C-alpha positions as CSV (number, residue, x, y, z in Angstrom):
1,M,0.0,0.0,0.0
2,K,2.9,2.3,0.8
3,N,4.3,2.0,-2.7
4,I,0.9,2.6,-4.3
5,L,0.6,5.9,-2.3
6,L,4.1,6.9,-3.3
7,I,3.5,6.3,-7.0
8,E,0.1,8.1,-6.8
9,S,1.8,11.1,-5.1
10,V,4.0,11.6,-8.2
11,Q,0.8,12.1,-10.3
12,R,-0.7,14.3,-7.6
13,K,2.4,16.6,-7.6
14,F,2.7,16.7,-11.4
15,T,-0.9,17.7,-12.0
16,K,-0.7,20.3,-9.2
17,R,2.1,22.1,-11.1
18,I,0.1,22.6,-14.3
19,P,-0.8,26.2,-14.6
20,G,-4.3,26.9,-13.2
21,M,-4.6,23.6,-11.4
22,S,-2.9,24.3,-8.1
23,G,-6.1,25.5,-6.4
24,L,-8.1,22.4,-7.3
25,N,-8.3,19.1,-5.4
26,Y,-6.7,16.0,-7.0
27,Y,-9.8,14.5,-8.4
28,S,-11.0,17.8,-9.9
29,R,-7.6,18.1,-11.6
30,L,-7.9,14.6,-13.0
31,R,-11.4,15.3,-14.3
32,M,-10.3,18.6,-16.0
33,L,-7.3,16.9,-17.6
34,G,-9.3,13.8,-18.7
35,L,-7.1,11.5,-16.6
36,K,-7.9,8.6,-14.2
37,S,-6.2,7.9,-10.9
38,L,-3.4,5.4,-11.1
39,E,-5.4,3.2,-8.8
40,L,-8.4,3.2,-11.2
41,R,-6.1,2.5,-14.1
42,R,-4.6,-0.5,-12.3
43,L,-8.0,-1.8,-11.6
44,H,-9.1,-1.3,-15.2
45,T,-6.0,-3.2,-16.4
46,D,-6.6,-6.1,-14.0
47,V,-10.3,-6.4,-15.1
48,L,-9.2,-6.3,-18.7
49,L,-6.7,-9.1,-18.2
50,V,-9.2,-11.3,-16.4
51,Y,-11.7,-10.7,-19.3
52,R,-9.0,-11.6,-21.9
53,I,-8.1,-14.8,-19.9
54,L,-11.7,-15.9,-19.6
55,F,-12.5,-15.4,-23.2
56,G,-9.3,-17.0,-24.5
57,R,-7.6,-13.8,-25.7
58,V,-4.5,-14.7,-23.7
59,R,-2.8,-18.0,-24.2
60,L,-2.1,-19.6,-20.8
61,N,-0.9,-23.0,-20.0
62,S,-3.2,-24.0,-17.1
63,N,-0.5,-26.4,-15.8
64,E,1.8,-23.4,-15.1
65,I,-0.8,-21.4,-13.2
66,N,-1.0,-21.8,-9.4
67,H,-4.5,-20.5,-8.6
68,T,-7.1,-20.7,-5.9
69,C,-10.7,-19.8,-6.1
70,A,-12.8,-19.0,-3.1
71,V,-16.4,-19.5,-4.1
72,T,-19.2,-19.0,-1.6
73,N,-22.6,-20.3,-2.4
74,T,-25.1,-18.4,-0.3
75,V,-28.0,-20.4,-1.7
76,R,-26.6,-23.6,-0.2
77,H,-26.1,-22.0,3.1
78,T,-29.7,-20.7,3.1
79,E,-31.1,-24.1,2.1
80,T,-29.1,-25.7,4.9
81,A,-30.3,-23.2,7.4
82,M,-33.9,-23.9,6.5
83,L,-33.6,-27.6,7.1
C-alpha cells in the first residue's frame, strides 16, 4: 500500500504544477485533464486481463498457473439453514 501511495503522489504533484490547477483538489484536476487515478487505471487493467483470460484472448498453460478460487454459495447456506 505504501508503494501505491508513493506512486500516486507523483501524479498528484505533477498535476498540481500545471498552470491553473494548483487550487483544485486532485480528483478535480484529473477530471479537467481527462485523466484517471493510477489506482483506477490499475483496476481497469486487472479487469481487462481477467476478461482476456476468460475469453481465450490470452494464451495460458493452465498447468503453469497456481490458482485458488474462493467461491461461496449463499443459496446452499440458506437451504441448509432452512432444514
